[in-house]
VEXDREN-2710 file (C-alpha; in Angstrom, 1 decimal):
% VEXDREN-2710
k/r/px/py/pz
1/MET/-16.6/-2.7/29.0
2/LYS/-13.0/-2.7/28.1
3/THR/-10.8/0.3/26.7
4/HIS/-8.9/-0.1/23.8
5/GLY/-7.1/3.3/22.8
6/PRO/-9.6/5.6/22.2
7/TRP/-12.4/2.9/21.7
8/LYS/-14.4/1.0/24.0
9/ILE/-15.2/-2.4/23.4
10/LYS/-18.6/-3.6/24.6
11/GLU/-18.7/-7.5/23.6
12/THR/-16.3/-9.5/21.7
13/ASN/-17.4/-12.5/19.4
14/ASN/-15.2/-15.1/17.8
15/VAL/-16.2/-15.5/14.1
16/TYR/-13.7/-18.2/12.8
17/SER/-10.4/-19.9/14.0
18/ASP/-7.9/-22.2/12.4
19/PRO/-3.9/-22.7/12.9
20/PHE/-3.2/-20.0/10.8
21/ILE/-5.6/-17.0/11.7
22/HIS/-8.1/-16.0/14.3
23/VAL/-11.2/-13.5/13.4
24/TRP/-13.2/-11.8/16.1
25/LEU/-15.9/-9.2/15.6
26/ASP/-16.0/-6.2/18.4
27/HIS/-19.0/-4.5/19.0
28/VAL/-17.7/-1.1/20.1
29/THR/-18.2/2.4/21.1
30/ARG/-16.1/4.1/18.6
31/PRO/-14.0/7.1/19.4
32/ASP/-16.3/9.5/18.1
33/GLY/-19.0/8.2/21.0
34/THR/-21.4/6.1/18.0
35/ASP/-22.0/2.4/18.4
36/GLY/-20.4/0.1/15.8
37/GLN/-18.4/-2.9/15.1
38/HIS/-14.6/-3.7/14.5
39/VAL/-13.6/-6.8/12.8
40/VAL/-9.7/-7.6/13.7
41/VAL/-7.8/-10.7/12.0
42/SER/-5.0/-12.4/13.8
43/MET/-2.4/-14.2/12.3
44/LYS/0.4/-15.9/13.4
45/PRO/3.7/-14.0/13.8
46/GLY/6.0/-14.4/10.9
47/VAL/9.7/-13.9/9.6
48/CYS/11.0/-12.6/6.4
49/VAL/14.3/-13.2/5.2
50/LEU/16.4/-11.2/2.9
51/ALA/19.3/-13.3/1.5
52/ILE/22.1/-11.3/0.3
53/ASP/25.1/-12.9/-1.4
54/GLU/28.8/-11.6/-1.7
55/GLN/27.9/-9.8/-4.9
56/LEU/25.0/-7.6/-3.5
57/ASN/22.5/-10.3/-5.3
58/LEU/19.3/-10.9/-3.5
59/HIS/18.1/-14.7/-3.6
60/LEU/14.2/-14.1/-3.9
61/THR/11.2/-16.6/-4.4
62/LYS/8.6/-16.0/-7.1
63/GLU/5.6/-17.7/-6.3
64/PHE/1.8/-17.8/-7.5
65/HIS/0.0/-16.6/-3.8
66/TYR/-3.7/-17.4/-3.8
67/GLY/-4.9/-14.4/-1.9
68/ILE/-3.7/-11.8/-4.6
69/GLY/-4.4/-14.5/-7.6
70/ARG/-0.9/-13.9/-8.7
71/ASP/2.9/-14.5/-8.7
72/SER/4.9/-12.3/-6.3
73/ILE/8.3/-11.7/-6.1
74/GLU/9.4/-11.8/-2.4
75/ALA/11.8/-12.5/0.2
76/VAL/11.5/-15.9/1.9
77/SER/8.7/-15.6/4.5
78/GLY/6.6/-18.1/6.9
79/GLY/5.0/-18.5/9.6
80/ILE/6.5/-18.8/13.1
81/GLU/5.6/-22.3/15.1
82/ASP/3.8/-22.3/18.7
83/GLY/7.2/-22.6/20.5
84/GLU/9.7/-22.0/17.9
85/ALA/12.4/-19.5/18.1
86/PRO/11.8/-16.7/15.2
87/GLU/15.5/-16.8/14.0
88/LEU/15.2/-21.1/13.7
89/THR/12.1/-20.2/11.8
90/ALA/13.8/-17.7/9.6
91/SER/16.5/-20.3/8.9
92/ARG/14.1/-23.1/8.5
93/GLU/12.2/-21.3/6.0
94/LEU/15.4/-19.7/4.1
95/GLU/16.5/-23.8/3.7
96/GLU/13.2/-25.2/3.2
97/GLU/12.3/-22.4/0.7
98/LEU/15.4/-21.5/-1.4
99/GLY/18.0/-24.5/-0.3
100/LEU/20.3/-21.7/1.5
101/ILE/21.9/-21.6/4.6
102/ALA/22.8/-18.4/6.2
103/GLY/26.3/-18.3/8.1
104/ASP/25.0/-14.9/9.5
105/LEU/21.2/-14.4/10.4
106/GLN/21.0/-10.7/11.8
107/LEU/17.4/-9.6/13.0
108/VAL/16.8/-5.9/11.6
109/THR/13.4/-4.9/12.5
110/THR/9.8/-5.6/13.2
111/VAL/7.2/-4.4/11.0
112/ASP/3.3/-4.5/11.0
113/PRO/2.3/-5.1/7.4
114/PHE/-1.2/-4.1/8.1
115/THR/-2.3/-1.9/11.0
116/THR/-6.3/-1.5/10.8
117/ILE/-7.8/-4.9/10.8
118/VAL/-5.0/-7.2/10.4
119/VAL/-2.5/-8.3/13.5
120/SER/0.6/-9.8/12.0
121/PRO/4.0/-8.8/13.2
122/THR/6.5/-9.9/11.1
123/ARG/10.1/-10.2/11.7
124/ILE/12.8/-8.7/9.1
125/TYR/16.3/-10.9/9.1
126/TYR/19.4/-10.2/6.6
127/ALA/20.7/-13.7/5.6
128/THR/24.4/-13.5/4.7
129/ARG/27.3/-15.5/4.4
130/LEU/25.3/-18.1/2.1
131/SER/25.8/-21.7/1.4
132/GLU/23.9/-24.8/-0.3
133/GLY/21.3/-26.6/1.7
134/THR/18.5/-28.9/0.9
135/LYS/15.2/-27.2/-0.8
136/SER/12.2/-28.8/0.8
137/PRO/9.2/-26.8/-0.1
138/GLU/5.9/-27.7/1.6
139/GLY/3.3/-29.0/-1.0
140/THR/1.3/-25.6/-1.7
141/GLU/4.8/-23.8/-2.6
142/LEU/5.8/-24.0/-6.2
143/ILE/8.9/-21.8/-5.6
144/GLU/11.0/-20.4/-8.5
145/LYS/14.4/-19.2/-7.2
146/VAL/14.7/-15.4/-8.3
147/VAL/18.6/-14.0/-8.3
148/ILE/18.9/-10.2/-9.3
149/PRO/21.1/-7.4/-7.9
150/ILE/19.8/-5.1/-5.1
151/ARG/19.4/-2.1/-7.4
152/GLU/17.2/-4.0/-9.8
153/ALA/15.1/-5.0/-6.8
154/VAL/14.6/-1.5/-5.9
155/GLN/13.5/-0.8/-9.2
156/LYS/11.0/-3.4/-9.0
157/ILE/9.5/-1.9/-6.2
158/LYS/9.4/1.3/-7.8
159/HIS/7.6/0.1/-11.0
160/GLY/5.1/-2.2/-8.6
161/GLU/6.8/-5.2/-9.7
162/ILE/7.8/-6.3/-5.9
163/THR/4.9/-5.4/-3.7
164/HIS/5.3/-7.3/-0.4
165/ALA/5.4/-5.0/2.4
166/PRO/8.2/-6.8/5.0
167/THR/10.2/-7.5/1.4
168/CYS/9.8/-3.5/0.5
169/VAL/11.1/-2.7/3.6
170/ALA/13.8/-5.3/3.7
171/ILE/15.2/-4.3/0.0
172/LEU/14.8/-0.8/0.7
173/LEU/16.7/-0.8/4.1
174/ALA/19.4/-3.1/2.8
175/HIS/20.0/-0.9/0.0
176/ALA/20.2/2.3/2.3
177/GLU/22.4/0.3/4.8
178/LEU/24.7/-0.7/2.1
179/GLY/25.3/2.5/1.0
180/ILE/24.5/1.9/-2.8
181/GLU/23.8/5.2/-4.7
182/PRO/20.4/4.8/-6.8
183/ARG/20.3/4.4/-10.2
184/MET/17.4/6.0/-11.3
185/THR/15.6/4.7/-14.5
186/SER/12.1/5.2/-15.7
END
């Protein structure tokens, strides 16, 4: 039996695997001593890149996402390929999705967007000193570029119009770090 925090894992069964996710089912003894099961979904680590221009406008993506079944406004995001440095992934995704090149790319933090059953560590970057590159989205990506002032992005978070967790963290941290006074609107 393997100890996992206050849990004890009696057996692990692989349920599903593809290039993007791995799903397994653990037969466990729960912290309260009763037997149970726990499913874990592991996704490849990713990046979230918040592109900020000199006027403090954010360059975001708007795209239909199959899982949530609607358009989502987000910072550039993508999975880190095996053997690829996270900074390279961040730069590559920024150019592929928005056609932008960062003169400066700064690692801000790493977040775990989900913590109960999904393992998906995401590194957040700020991209600044932006210049034009060559946009080349993947075949599944129908991306619209959205350029909005950082204050407006904060309001979109407040009103549930921007909901992608790593993007929300990136925007709110940038807003706080840049010392922008919030403008309260209803």
